[in-house]
PyMOL Python script that loads the backbone (N, CA, C, O; Angstrom):
from pymol import cmd

cmd.read_pdbstr("""\
ATOM      1  N   MET A   1       0.613   7.889   0.475  1.00  0.00           N
ATOM      2  CA  MET A   1       1.093   6.540   0.696  1.00  0.00           C
ATOM      3  C   MET A   1       0.148   5.539   0.041  1.00  0.00           C
ATOM      4  O   MET A   1       0.588   4.577  -0.587  1.00  0.00           O
ATOM      5  N   LEU A   2      -1.135   5.770   0.191  1.00  0.00           N
ATOM      6  CA  LEU A   2      -2.106   4.869  -0.427  1.00  0.00           C
ATOM      7  C   LEU A   2      -1.997   4.934  -1.951  1.00  0.00           C
ATOM      8  O   LEU A   2      -2.175   3.928  -2.637  1.00  0.00           O
ATOM      9  N   TYR A   3      -1.703   6.122  -2.469  1.00  0.00           N
ATOM     10  CA  TYR A   3      -1.539   6.297  -3.912  1.00  0.00           C
ATOM     11  C   TYR A   3      -0.419   5.398  -4.441  1.00  0.00           C
ATOM     12  O   TYR A   3      -0.577   4.739  -5.469  1.00  0.00           O
ATOM     13  N   TYR A   4       0.714   5.377  -3.732  1.00  0.00           N
ATOM     14  CA  TYR A   4       1.839   4.556  -4.180  1.00  0.00           C
ATOM     15  C   TYR A   4       1.524   3.064  -4.070  1.00  0.00           C
ATOM     16  O   TYR A   4       1.981   2.276  -4.897  1.00  0.00           O
ATOM     17  N   ALA A   5       0.758   2.674  -3.069  1.00  0.00           N
ATOM     18  CA  ALA A   5       0.352   1.278  -2.944  1.00  0.00           C
ATOM     19  C   ALA A   5      -0.498   0.871  -4.143  1.00  0.00           C
ATOM     20  O   ALA A   5      -0.321  -0.215  -4.694  1.00  0.00           O
ATOM     21  N   VAL A   6      -1.417   1.740  -4.545  1.00  0.00           N
ATOM     22  CA  VAL A   6      -2.259   1.447  -5.708  1.00  0.00           C
ATOM     23  C   VAL A   6      -1.426   1.424  -6.982  1.00  0.00           C
ATOM     24  O   VAL A   6      -1.660   0.588  -7.854  1.00  0.00           O
ATOM     25  N   VAL A   7      -0.464   2.322  -7.103  1.00  0.00           N
ATOM     26  CA  VAL A   7       0.410   2.343  -8.287  1.00  0.00           C
ATOM     27  C   VAL A   7       1.180   1.040  -8.402  1.00  0.00           C
ATOM     28  O   VAL A   7       1.254   0.462  -9.487  1.00  0.00           O
ATOM     29  N   PHE A   8       1.755   0.566  -7.305  1.00  0.00           N
ATOM     30  CA  PHE A   8       2.494  -0.696  -7.352  1.00  0.00           C
ATOM     31  C   PHE A   8       1.570  -1.876  -7.629  1.00  0.00           C
ATOM     32  O   PHE A   8       1.976  -2.840  -8.277  1.00  0.00           O
ATOM     33  N   LEU A   9       0.335  -1.808  -7.145  1.00  0.00           N
ATOM     34  CA  LEU A   9      -0.616  -2.868  -7.440  1.00  0.00           C
ATOM     35  C   LEU A   9      -0.946  -2.902  -8.928  1.00  0.00           C
ATOM     36  O   LEU A   9      -1.033  -3.978  -9.518  1.00  0.00           O
ATOM     37  N   VAL A  10      -1.131  -1.738  -9.536  1.00  0.00           N
ATOM     38  CA  VAL A  10      -1.402  -1.676 -10.976  1.00  0.00           C
ATOM     39  C   VAL A  10      -0.191  -2.177 -11.767  1.00  0.00           C
ATOM     40  O   VAL A  10      -0.349  -2.897 -12.753  1.00  0.00           O
ATOM     41  N   ILE A  11       1.008  -1.803 -11.342  1.00  0.00           N
ATOM     42  CA  ILE A  11       2.223  -2.303 -11.998  1.00  0.00           C
ATOM     43  C   ILE A  11       2.281  -3.822 -11.913  1.00  0.00           C
ATOM     44  O   ILE A  11       2.638  -4.491 -12.883  1.00  0.00           O
ATOM     45  N   ALA A  12       1.929  -4.365 -10.746  1.00  0.00           N
ATOM     46  CA  ALA A  12       1.934  -5.823 -10.571  1.00  0.00           C
ATOM     47  C   ALA A  12       0.927  -6.488 -11.494  1.00  0.00           C
ATOM     48  O   ALA A  12       1.223  -7.523 -12.092  1.00  0.00           O
ATOM     49  N   LEU A  13      -0.255  -5.907 -11.617  1.00  0.00           N
ATOM     50  CA  LEU A  13      -1.269  -6.493 -12.496  1.00  0.00           C
ATOM     51  C   LEU A  13      -0.828  -6.459 -13.956  1.00  0.00           C
ATOM     52  O   LEU A  13      -1.016  -7.432 -14.686  1.00  0.00           O
ATOM     53  N   ILE A  14      -0.252  -5.355 -14.377  1.00  0.00           N
ATOM     54  CA  ILE A  14       0.217  -5.253 -15.759  1.00  0.00           C
ATOM     55  C   ILE A  14       1.358  -6.234 -16.011  1.00  0.00           C
ATOM     56  O   ILE A  14       1.399  -6.887 -17.054  1.00  0.00           O
ATOM     57  N   ALA A  15       2.285  -6.339 -15.055  1.00  0.00           N
ATOM     58  CA  ALA A  15       3.403  -7.272 -15.200  1.00  0.00           C
ATOM     59  C   ALA A  15       2.902  -8.714 -15.250  1.00  0.00           C
ATOM     60  O   ALA A  15       3.432  -9.531 -16.004  1.00  0.00           O
ATOM     61  N   ALA A  16       1.885  -9.026 -14.450  1.00  0.00           N
ATOM     62  CA  ALA A  16       1.344 -10.387 -14.451  1.00  0.00           C
ATOM     63  C   ALA A  16       0.665 -10.716 -15.771  1.00  0.00           C
ATOM     64  O   ALA A  16       0.760 -11.841 -16.261  1.00  0.00           O
ATOM     65  N   VAL A  17      -0.021  -9.733 -16.347  1.00  0.00           N
ATOM     66  CA  VAL A  17      -0.695  -9.963 -17.628  1.00  0.00           C
ATOM     67  C   VAL A  17       0.324 -10.278 -18.717  1.00  0.00           C
ATOM     68  O   VAL A  17       0.080 -11.123 -19.579  1.00  0.00           O
ATOM     69  N   PHE A  18       1.470  -9.593 -18.675  1.00  0.00           N
ATOM     70  CA  PHE A  18       2.493  -9.805 -19.697  1.00  0.00           C
ATOM     71  C   PHE A  18       3.446 -10.948 -19.353  1.00  0.00           C
ATOM     72  O   PHE A  18       4.366 -11.225 -20.123  1.00  0.00           O
ATOM     73  N   GLY A  19       3.249 -11.615 -18.220  1.00  0.00           N
ATOM     74  CA  GLY A  19       4.014 -12.816 -17.902  1.00  0.00           C
ATOM     75  C   GLY A  19       5.290 -12.580 -17.126  1.00  0.00           C
ATOM     76  O   GLY A  19       6.132 -13.476 -17.058  1.00  0.00           O
ATOM     77  N   PHE A  20       5.465 -11.421 -16.542  1.00  0.00           N
ATOM     78  CA  PHE A  20       6.652 -11.149 -15.739  1.00  0.00           C
ATOM     79  C   PHE A  20       6.345 -11.460 -14.286  1.00  0.00           C
ATOM     80  O   PHE A  20       6.017 -10.564 -13.508  1.00  0.00           O
ATOM     81  N   GLY A  21       6.452 -12.736 -13.918  1.00  0.00           N
ATOM     82  CA  GLY A  21       6.050 -13.182 -12.586  1.00  0.00           C
ATOM     83  C   GLY A  21       6.892 -12.620 -11.469  1.00  0.00           C
ATOM     84  O   GLY A  21       6.363 -12.266 -10.415  1.00  0.00           O
ATOM     85  N   GLY A  22       8.203 -12.530 -11.676  1.00  0.00           N
ATOM     86  CA  GLY A  22       9.086 -12.014 -10.630  1.00  0.00           C
ATOM     87  C   GLY A  22       8.829 -10.554 -10.333  1.00  0.00           C
ATOM     88  O   GLY A  22       8.788 -10.144  -9.173  1.00  0.00           O
ATOM     89  N   ILE A  23       8.658  -9.780 -11.367  1.00  0.00           N
ATOM     90  CA  ILE A  23       8.383  -8.352 -11.191  1.00  0.00           C
ATOM     91  C   ILE A  23       7.018  -8.169 -10.543  1.00  0.00           C
ATOM     92  O   ILE A  23       6.851  -7.309  -9.678  1.00  0.00           O
ATOM     93  N   ALA A  24       6.049  -8.965 -10.954  1.00  0.00           N
ATOM     94  CA  ALA A  24       4.706  -8.868 -10.379  1.00  0.00           C
ATOM     95  C   ALA A  24       4.730  -9.203  -8.892  1.00  0.00           C
ATOM     96  O   ALA A  24       4.087  -8.521  -8.095  1.00  0.00           O
ATOM     97  N   ALA A  25       5.457 -10.234  -8.517  1.00  0.00           N
ATOM     98  CA  ALA A  25       5.535 -10.628  -7.111  1.00  0.00           C
ATOM     99  C   ALA A  25       6.212  -9.548  -6.273  1.00  0.00           C
ATOM    100  O   ALA A  25       5.783  -9.256  -5.157  1.00  0.00           O
ATOM    101  N   SER A  26       7.263  -8.965  -6.813  1.00  0.00           N
ATOM    102  CA  SER A  26       7.946  -7.887  -6.095  1.00  0.00           C
ATOM    103  C   SER A  26       7.045  -6.677  -5.924  1.00  0.00           C
ATOM    104  O   SER A  26       6.998  -6.083  -4.847  1.00  0.00           O
ATOM    105  N   ALA A  27       6.333  -6.308  -6.975  1.00  0.00           N
ATOM    106  CA  ALA A  27       5.450  -5.146  -6.903  1.00  0.00           C
ATOM    107  C   ALA A  27       4.307  -5.384  -5.930  1.00  0.00           C
ATOM    108  O   ALA A  27       3.901  -4.462  -5.222  1.00  0.00           O
ATOM    109  N   VAL A  28       3.783  -6.595  -5.881  1.00  0.00           N
ATOM    110  CA  VAL A  28       2.716  -6.910  -4.925  1.00  0.00           C
ATOM    111  C   VAL A  28       3.246  -6.823  -3.494  1.00  0.00           C
ATOM    112  O   VAL A  28       2.559  -6.325  -2.603  1.00  0.00           O
ATOM    113  N   GLY A  29       4.457  -7.306  -3.281  1.00  0.00           N
ATOM    114  CA  GLY A  29       5.064  -7.217  -1.946  1.00  0.00           C
ATOM    115  C   GLY A  29       5.232  -5.780  -1.500  1.00  0.00           C
ATOM    116  O   GLY A  29       4.934  -5.441  -0.355  1.00  0.00           O
ATOM    117  N   ILE A  30       5.706  -4.938  -2.396  1.00  0.00           N
ATOM    118  CA  ILE A  30       5.876  -3.524  -2.074  1.00  0.00           C
ATOM    119  C   ILE A  30       4.519  -2.882  -1.800  1.00  0.00           C
ATOM    120  O   ILE A  30       4.381  -2.094  -0.864  1.00  0.00           O
ATOM    121  N   ALA A  31       3.515  -3.218  -2.617  1.00  0.00           N
ATOM    122  CA  ALA A  31       2.177  -2.659  -2.423  1.00  0.00           C
ATOM    123  C   ALA A  31       1.608  -3.061  -1.063  1.00  0.00           C
ATOM    124  O   ALA A  31       0.978  -2.244  -0.392  1.00  0.00           O
ATOM    125  N   LYS A  32       1.823  -4.300  -0.655  1.00  0.00           N
ATOM    126  CA  LYS A  32       1.334  -4.752   0.649  1.00  0.00           C
ATOM    127  C   LYS A  32       1.994  -3.985   1.786  1.00  0.00           C
ATOM    128  O   LYS A  32       1.326  -3.557   2.727  1.00  0.00           O
ATOM    129  N   ILE A  33       3.294  -3.816   1.694  1.00  0.00           N
ATOM    130  CA  ILE A  33       4.028  -3.093   2.734  1.00  0.00           C
ATOM    131  C   ILE A  33       3.545  -1.653   2.833  1.00  0.00           C
ATOM    132  O   ILE A  33       3.306  -1.148   3.930  1.00  0.00           O
ATOM    133  N   LEU A  34       3.401  -0.991   1.684  1.00  0.00           N
ATOM    134  CA  LEU A  34       2.942   0.393   1.684  1.00  0.00           C
ATOM    135  C   LEU A  34       1.528   0.520   2.230  1.00  0.00           C
ATOM    136  O   LEU A  34       1.217   1.484   2.929  1.00  0.00           O
ATOM    137  N   PHE A  35       0.668  -0.445   1.918  1.00  0.00           N
ATOM    138  CA  PHE A  35      -0.695  -0.400   2.430  1.00  0.00           C
ATOM    139  C   PHE A  35      -0.722  -0.574   3.941  1.00  0.00           C
ATOM    140  O   PHE A  35      -1.490   0.105   4.623  1.00  0.00           O
ATOM    141  N   VAL A  36       0.093  -1.460   4.470  1.00  0.00           N
ATOM    142  CA  VAL A  36       0.142  -1.662   5.915  1.00  0.00           C
ATOM    143  C   VAL A  36       0.651  -0.400   6.608  1.00  0.00           C
ATOM    144  O   VAL A  36       0.113   0.003   7.639  1.00  0.00           O
ATOM    145  N   ILE A  37       1.688   0.224   6.043  1.00  0.00           N
ATOM    146  CA  ILE A  37       2.201   1.467   6.610  1.00  0.00           C
ATOM    147  C   ILE A  37       1.113   2.538   6.589  1.00  0.00           C
ATOM    148  O   ILE A  37       0.927   3.262   7.567  1.00  0.00           O
ATOM    149  N   PHE A  38       0.391   2.635   5.458  1.00  0.00           N
ATOM    150  CA  PHE A  38      -0.712   3.598   5.363  1.00  0.00           C
ATOM    151  C   PHE A  38      -1.763   3.331   6.425  1.00  0.00           C
ATOM    152  O   PHE A  38      -2.221   4.261   7.089  1.00  0.00           O
ATOM    153  N   ALA A  39      -2.152   2.075   6.593  1.00  0.00           N
ATOM    154  CA  ALA A  39      -3.193   1.735   7.559  1.00  0.00           C
ATOM    155  C   ALA A  39      -2.762   2.072   8.979  1.00  0.00           C
ATOM    156  O   ALA A  39      -3.558   2.605   9.753  1.00  0.00           O
ATOM    157  N   VAL A  40      -1.523   1.773   9.334  1.00  0.00           N
ATOM    158  CA  VAL A  40      -1.022   2.072  10.678  1.00  0.00           C
ATOM    159  C   VAL A  40      -1.008   3.580  10.915  1.00  0.00           C
ATOM    160  O   VAL A  40      -1.439   4.051  11.967  1.00  0.00           O
ATOM    161  N   LEU A  41      -0.513   4.333   9.936  1.00  0.00           N
ATOM    162  CA  LEU A  41      -0.471   5.791  10.092  1.00  0.00           C
ATOM    163  C   LEU A  41      -1.875   6.396  10.136  1.00  0.00           C
ATOM    164  O   LEU A  41      -2.108   7.357  10.869  1.00  0.00           O
ATOM    165  N   ALA A  42      -2.802   5.849   9.366  1.00  0.00           N
ATOM    166  CA  ALA A  42      -4.168   6.361   9.376  1.00  0.00           C
ATOM    167  C   ALA A  42      -4.825   6.109  10.730  1.00  0.00           C
ATOM    168  O   ALA A  42      -5.503   6.991  11.259  1.00  0.00           O
ATOM    169  N   ILE A  43      -4.637   4.938  11.289  1.00  0.00           N
ATOM    170  CA  ILE A  43      -5.212   4.619  12.599  1.00  0.00           C
ATOM    171  C   ILE A  43      -4.571   5.479  13.684  1.00  0.00           C
ATOM    172  O   ILE A  43      -5.265   5.974  14.573  1.00  0.00           O
ATOM    173  N   ALA A  44      -3.247   5.662  13.619  1.00  0.00           N
ATOM    174  CA  ALA A  44      -2.565   6.504  14.600  1.00  0.00           C
ATOM    175  C   ALA A  44      -3.056   7.945  14.510  1.00  0.00           C
ATOM    176  O   ALA A  44      -3.251   8.602  15.532  1.00  0.00           O
ATOM    177  N   SER A  45      -3.253   8.428  13.310  1.00  0.00           N
ATOM    178  CA  SER A  45      -3.752   9.791  13.134  1.00  0.00           C
ATOM    179  C   SER A  45      -5.177   9.922  13.674  1.00  0.00           C
ATOM    180  O   SER A  45      -5.511  10.919  14.313  1.00  0.00           O
ATOM    181  N   PHE A  46      -6.000   8.931  13.420  1.00  0.00           N
ATOM    182  CA  PHE A  46      -7.381   8.942  13.917  1.00  0.00           C
ATOM    183  C   PHE A  46      -7.400   8.954  15.436  1.00  0.00           C
ATOM    184  O   PHE A  46      -8.143   9.725  16.043  1.00  0.00           O
ATOM    185  N   LEU A  47      -6.592   8.108  16.048  1.00  0.00           N
ATOM    186  CA  LEU A  47      -6.548   8.047  17.513  1.00  0.00           C
ATOM    187  C   LEU A  47      -5.990   9.333  18.097  1.00  0.00           C
ATOM    188  O   LEU A  47      -6.480   9.798  19.126  1.00  0.00           O
ATOM    189  N   ALA A  48      -4.987   9.916  17.474  1.00  0.00           N
ATOM    190  CA  ALA A  48      -4.422  11.171  17.956  1.00  0.00           C
ATOM    191  C   ALA A  48      -5.463  12.278  17.879  1.00  0.00           C
ATOM    192  O   ALA A  48      -5.542  13.122  18.772  1.00  0.00           O
ATOM    193  N   GLY A  49      -6.259  12.277  16.816  1.00  0.00           N
ATOM    194  CA  GLY A  49      -7.320  13.267  16.700  1.00  0.00           C
ATOM    195  C   GLY A  49      -8.379  13.111  17.767  1.00  0.00           C
ATOM    196  O   GLY A  49      -8.885  14.102  18.292  1.00  0.00           O
ATOM    197  N   LEU A  50      -8.718  11.876  18.093  1.00  0.00           N
ATOM    198  CA  LEU A  50      -9.697  11.643  19.166  1.00  0.00           C
ATOM    199  C   LEU A  50      -9.167  12.064  20.530  1.00  0.00           C
ATOM    200  O   LEU A  50      -9.907  12.636  21.330  1.00  0.00           O
ATOM    201  N   LEU A  51      -7.901  11.789  20.801  1.00  0.00           N
ATOM    202  CA  LEU A  51      -7.316  12.128  22.094  1.00  0.00           C
ATOM    203  C   LEU A  51      -7.120  13.634  22.228  1.00  0.00           C
ATOM    204  O   LEU A  51      -7.190  14.168  23.335  1.00  0.00           O
ATOM    205  N   ARG A  52      -6.879  14.314  21.133  1.00  0.00           N
ATOM    206  CA  ARG A  52      -6.640  15.751  21.171  1.00  0.00           C
ATOM    207  C   ARG A  52      -7.941  16.514  21.483  1.00  0.00           C
ATOM    208  O   ARG A  52      -7.891  17.599  22.063  1.00  0.00           O
ATOM    209  N   ARG A  53      -9.074  15.972  21.115  1.00  0.00           N
ATOM    210  CA  ARG A  53     -10.357  16.650  21.331  1.00  0.00           C
ATOM    211  C   ARG A  53     -10.784  16.624  22.806  1.00  0.00           C
ATOM    212  O   ARG A  53     -11.559  17.479  23.234  1.00  0.00           O
ATOM    213  N   LYS A  54     -10.300  15.676  23.568  1.00  0.00           N
ATOM    214  CA  LYS A  54     -10.746  15.536  24.962  1.00  0.00           C
ATOM    215  C   LYS A  54     -10.074  16.540  25.862  1.00  0.00           C
ATOM    216  O   LYS A  54     -10.334  16.562  27.065  1.00  0.00           O
TER     217      LYS A  54
END
""", "prot")
cmd.dss("prot")
cmd.show_as("cartoon", "prot")
cmd.util.cbc("prot")
cmd.orient("prot")
C-alpha cells in the first residue's frame, strides 16, 4: 500500500513538472488516501500484535 502511495506521489511530481495540474492534483489526492489507509492498517496491525502477546 505504501508502495502505491509513493508511485502516485512520483506521478504527481512528474505531472506537475510538465504542467499537468489536474492530473497532478488527482494523483496527490490518491496518494494521500492510500497513505492514510496504510497508516491506519499499520497501527491496527501493531496494536493487534501487542494484544496477541499478552
